[in-house]
C-alpha positions in Angstrom: 104.9 124.5 85.1 105.7 128.0 83.8 104.4 130.1 81.0 107.4 129.1 78.8 107.2 125.3 79.5 103.4 125.3 79.1 103.8 127.0 75.7 106.5 124.5 74.7 104.4 121.6 75.7 101.5 123.0 73.7 103.6 123.4 70.6 104.7 119.8 70.9 101.0 118.7 71.2 100.3 120.2 67.8 103.7 119.7 66.2 105.6 116.8 67.6 109.4 117.2 67.4 109.8 114.6 64.7 107.3 116.5 62.5 109.2 119.7 63.1 112.5 118.0 62.1 110.8 116.6 59.0 109.5 120.0 58.1 113.0 121.4 58.5 114.9 118.7 56.6 112.3 117.6 54.0 109.8 120.5 53.8 107.0 118.1 55.0 104.1 120.0 56.6 106.4 123.1 56.7 103.5 125.5 56.3 101.4 123.9 59.1 104.5 123.8 61.5 105.1 127.5 60.8 101.5 128.3 61.7 101.8 126.3 64.9 104.9 128.1 66.0 103.7 131.5 64.9 100.4 131.2 66.7 102.1 130.0 69.9 104.8 132.7 69.7 102.2 135.5 69.3 100.0 134.1 72.2 103.0 133.7 74.4 104.1 137.3 73.9 100.7 138.6 74.8 100.4 136.4 77.9 103.9 137.3 79.0 103.1 141.0 78.6 100.0 140.4 80.7 102.0 138.8 83.5 100.3 135.4 83.1 102.1 132.5 84.8 100.5 129.7 82.8 100.1 129.4 79.0 96.6 128.7 77.5 96.2 128.6 73.8 93.1 130.6 72.7 90.1 128.8 71.4 90.5 130.6 68.1 94.0 129.4 67.7 93.0 125.9 68.6 90.3 125.9 65.9 92.7 127.2 63.3 95.2 124.4 64.1 92.5 121.8 64.2 91.2 122.9 60.7 94.7 123.0 59.2 96.2 119.9 60.7 97.5 117.8 57.8 98.1 114.6 59.9 
């Protein structure tokens, strides 16, 4: 896999597509979905700048997402 596809897979692990669609259409879990995407986007940019070839979500980000997970 690549950095981008690894990141996309990780986003889906924390925020499945149907949850993302519900957040967009009905404002369900909108804040949590936003946190998932923001944390992944920030981590991705750092790893891309470092020249990494695989995406790994930091333990700190994992902990934040675990604590805030509403479902």
